[in-house]
C-alpha positions as CSV (number, residue, x, y, z in Angstrom):
1,M,18.3,2.8,5.6
2,M,17.2,1.7,2.1
3,H,16.2,-1.4,0.4
4,S,14.5,-2.3,-2.9
5,Q,13.3,-5.8,-3.4
6,M,10.9,-7.4,-5.9
7,N,10.2,-11.1,-5.4
8,F,6.8,-11.0,-7.0
9,C,4.6,-8.3,-8.5
10,P,1.0,-7.8,-7.7
11,N,-1.4,-6.0,-10.0
12,S,0.3,-2.6,-10.6
13,G,-3.1,-1.0,-11.1
14,D,-3.7,-1.4,-7.3
15,E,-0.7,0.8,-6.6
16,I,0.6,-1.7,-4.1
17,M,3.8,-0.5,-2.4
18,V,4.5,-3.4,-0.1
19,E,2.9,-6.8,-0.1
20,L,3.6,-10.0,1.9
21,E,1.9,-13.3,1.2
22,N,2.0,-16.2,3.6
23,V,5.4,-15.1,5.0
24,C,6.9,-17.3,7.8
25,K,10.0,-16.9,9.9
26,K,11.7,-19.2,12.4
27,F,14.7,-18.5,14.6
28,E,16.2,-21.9,15.4
29,D,13.2,-24.0,16.5
30,R,11.0,-21.0,17.5
31,T,8.4,-19.8,15.0
32,V,8.2,-16.0,15.1
33,L,5.9,-15.2,12.2
34,Q,3.4,-17.6,10.7
35,D,1.5,-17.1,7.4
36,I,1.6,-13.3,7.4
37,T,-0.4,-11.7,4.6
38,L,-0.7,-7.9,4.4
39,Y,-0.3,-5.0,2.0
40,L,0.3,-1.3,1.9
41,K,-1.2,0.8,-0.9
42,R,0.2,4.1,-2.2
43,G,-0.7,7.0,0.2
44,E,-1.9,4.8,3.0
45,F,-1.1,4.9,6.7
46,V,-1.3,1.3,7.9
47,S,-0.6,0.2,11.5
48,I,0.6,-3.2,12.7
49,L,-0.7,-3.6,16.2
50,G,0.2,-6.4,18.6
51,P,1.6,-7.4,22.0
52,S,5.3,-7.3,22.8
53,G,7.2,-10.2,21.2
54,C,4.7,-10.9,18.4
55,G,7.3,-10.4,15.7
56,K,6.5,-6.8,14.6
57,S,10.1,-5.8,14.4
58,T,11.1,-9.0,12.7
59,L,8.4,-8.3,10.1
60,F,10.0,-4.9,9.4
61,N,13.4,-6.5,9.1
62,I,12.1,-8.9,6.5
63,I,10.5,-6.0,4.5
64,T,13.8,-4.1,4.5
65,G,15.8,-7.2,3.6
66,F,17.8,-7.3,6.8
67,V,16.3,-10.7,7.6
68,K,15.3,-13.3,5.0
69,E,11.8,-14.9,5.2
70,D,11.8,-18.7,5.4
71,S,8.8,-19.1,3.1
72,G,6.1,-17.0,1.5
73,R,6.5,-14.1,-0.9
74,L,7.5,-10.4,-0.6
75,F,7.1,-7.5,-2.9
76,V,8.5,-4.0,-2.3
77,R,8.0,-1.4,-5.0
78,D,10.6,1.2,-4.0
79,D,13.4,2.2,-1.7
80,I,12.4,2.2,2.0
81,G,13.2,4.6,4.8
82,Y,13.2,2.7,8.1
83,M,12.9,4.6,11.4
84,Q,13.4,2.6,14.6
85,Q,12.1,3.4,18.1
86,K,15.4,4.9,19.2
87,D,16.3,8.0,17.3
88,L,19.9,6.6,16.7
89,L,21.3,10.0,16.2
90,L,25.1,10.1,16.6
91,P,26.0,12.3,19.6
92,W,29.1,13.7,18.0
93,K,27.4,14.9,14.8
94,T,25.2,17.9,14.3
95,V,21.5,17.6,13.4
96,L,22.3,18.4,9.7
97,S,25.1,15.8,9.6
98,N,22.9,13.2,11.3
99,V,20.0,13.6,8.9
100,V,22.2,13.3,5.7
101,L,24.2,10.4,7.1
102,P,22.5,7.6,5.1
103,L,23.1,9.7,1.9
104,D,26.7,10.2,2.8
105,I,27.1,6.4,3.3
106,K,25.6,5.9,-0.2
107,G,28.2,8.2,-1.7
108,R,25.9,11.0,-2.6
109,D,27.4,14.4,-3.3
110,K,27.7,15.9,0.2
111,K,27.0,19.5,-0.7
112,Q,23.9,18.5,-2.7
113,S,22.6,16.3,0.2
114,R,22.9,19.1,2.6
115,R,21.1,21.5,0.2
116,D,18.3,18.9,-0.1
117,A,18.0,18.5,3.7
118,K,18.0,22.3,4.3
119,K,14.8,22.6,2.1
120,Y,12.9,20.6,4.7
121,I,14.5,21.8,8.0
122,D,11.8,24.4,8.6
123,M,9.0,22.1,7.6
124,F,10.2,19.6,10.2
125,G,10.4,22.1,13.0
126,L,14.2,22.1,13.1
127,D,14.9,25.7,11.9
128,G,17.8,27.1,13.9
129,Y,18.9,23.7,15.1
130,E,20.9,22.5,12.1
131,N,24.2,23.0,13.8
132,K,23.0,21.8,17.3
133,Y,23.9,18.4,18.7
134,P,21.4,15.7,19.8
135,Y,21.9,16.4,23.5
136,E,20.6,20.0,22.9
137,L,17.3,18.7,21.5
138,S,14.0,17.7,23.2
139,G,12.7,14.2,22.7
140,G,10.2,15.3,20.1
141,M,12.8,17.2,18.2
142,K,15.1,14.2,18.1
143,Q,12.2,12.2,16.6
144,R,11.6,14.9,14.0
145,A,15.3,14.8,13.1
146,S,15.1,11.0,12.8
147,F,11.9,11.3,10.7
148,L,13.6,13.8,8.4
149,R,16.5,11.3,7.9
150,T,14.1,8.5,7.2
151,F,12.2,10.8,4.7
152,L,15.4,11.8,2.8
153,C,16.5,8.2,2.2
154,S,13.1,6.9,1.1
155,K,11.3,7.4,-2.2
156,E,7.7,6.7,-1.1
157,I,7.7,4.0,1.6
158,M,8.4,4.7,5.2
159,L,8.6,2.0,8.0
160,L,8.1,3.5,11.5
161,D,8.8,1.1,14.3
162,E,7.2,2.5,17.5
163,P,8.8,5.9,16.9
164,F,6.9,7.6,19.8
165,G,7.2,4.8,22.3
166,A,9.8,6.5,24.5
167,L,8.0,9.9,24.6
168,D,5.8,11.2,27.4
169,S,2.1,11.3,26.7
170,I,1.9,15.0,26.0
171,T,4.8,15.0,23.5
172,R,3.5,11.8,22.0
173,G,0.1,13.4,21.3
174,K,1.8,16.4,19.6
175,M,4.0,14.1,17.5
176,Q,0.9,12.1,16.4
177,N,-0.7,15.3,15.1
178,W,2.6,16.4,13.5
179,I,3.1,13.1,11.7
180,L,-0.4,13.2,10.1
181,D,0.4,16.7,8.9
182,M,3.8,15.6,7.5
183,K,2.3,12.6,5.7
184,D,-0.2,14.8,3.8
185,K,2.6,17.2,2.9
186,L,5.2,14.7,1.9
187,H,3.0,12.2,0.0
188,R,4.4,9.1,1.7
189,S,3.1,5.6,2.2
190,I,3.6,4.5,5.9
191,L,3.7,1.2,7.7
192,F,3.6,1.9,11.4
193,V,4.3,-0.5,14.2
194,T,2.8,0.2,17.6
195,H,1.4,-1.6,20.7
196,D,-0.8,1.5,21.5
197,I,-4.4,0.8,20.4
198,E,-5.5,4.4,20.5
199,E,-2.5,5.5,18.6
200,A,-3.2,3.0,15.9
201,I,-6.8,4.0,15.6
202,V,-6.1,7.8,15.5
203,L,-3.4,7.5,12.8
204,S,-4.4,4.7,10.5
205,D,-6.4,4.0,7.4
206,R,-6.2,0.3,8.2
207,I,-4.9,-1.8,11.1
208,Y,-3.5,-5.3,11.1
209,V,-3.9,-6.9,14.6
210,L,-1.3,-9.6,15.2
211,S,-1.5,-12.4,17.7
212,S,1.2,-13.2,20.3
213,K,3.9,-15.7,19.5
214,P,3.9,-16.8,16.8
215,G,2.7,-13.6,15.1
216,R,-0.3,-14.2,12.9
217,V,-2.7,-11.7,11.4
218,K,-5.8,-12.1,13.5
219,E,-7.8,-9.3,11.9
220,E,-7.6,-6.5,9.3
221,I,-9.6,-3.5,10.4
222,A,-10.5,-0.5,8.2
223,V,-10.7,2.7,10.2
224,D,-13.5,4.4,8.2
225,F,-14.6,7.2,10.5
226,S,-13.2,10.8,10.6
227,R,-10.9,10.2,7.6
228,D,-10.7,13.9,6.7
229,N,-9.7,14.9,10.2
230,K,-8.1,12.0,12.1
231,G,-7.4,14.2,15.1
232,N,-11.2,14.2,15.8
233,R,-11.1,10.4,16.3
234,L,-9.5,10.8,19.8
235,F,-12.7,12.1,21.3
236,S,-15.2,10.0,19.4
237,Q,-17.5,7.1,20.5
238,E,-16.3,5.2,17.4
239,L,-12.8,5.1,18.9
240,L,-14.0,3.6,22.1
241,K,-16.1,1.0,20.3
242,M,-13.1,0.0,18.0
243,K,-10.7,0.0,21.0
244,S,-13.1,-2.4,22.8
245,D,-13.3,-4.7,19.8
246,I,-9.5,-4.8,19.4
247,L,-8.9,-5.5,23.1
248,K,-11.1,-8.6,22.6
249,L,-8.7,-9.8,19.9
250,L,-5.5,-9.3,21.9
């Protein structure tokens, strides 16, 4: 899914890809988001962490333009790829047909779209599965197919909404390592929604901690340790300290 929106433009020298300033949203008389201010710079991996019902998915729907904010300002530099928690693969379509579906809907040349997708099939661990159907894939492979679809329809910005939430812990750990590897290879800027504190710490450059209803930014946390090898964070004392600090905020 793709969307490009520019309501205001921050300093372009900062390479800001997404920025929200004092964004609020109500549904009927219930305030879901209150004065949300956050940003994503080019090349960053930023997590939005909070309890269930704090408005994380609504926030993503505002960024993509599916939902209009009531007040505040929004800037999005480029087309967005949006990956939701469920893989949303159509069971009657092959893996290849599923990953190019957004491009088909946009009216792109079908042969060219498939050629473009095939360039990445091996990188995404789907070689030999192009003509398989979703029921023939493992949970991790379904998520990789969904990630490839999101990648193909984005320019630089990817929104990932709890993409590993339905996976078992072993597969989830493998997918976390895989997505860090893919981000470096694909040069994307990622906003990542999760309610898993360790996952946010392991993957992120920065974390925004949201309060429960209504969702507010309680804290912005820079994850400064083990930047060159984020996988090492999982076994570090720094992770335990940061996890303890975040738990106190929630």
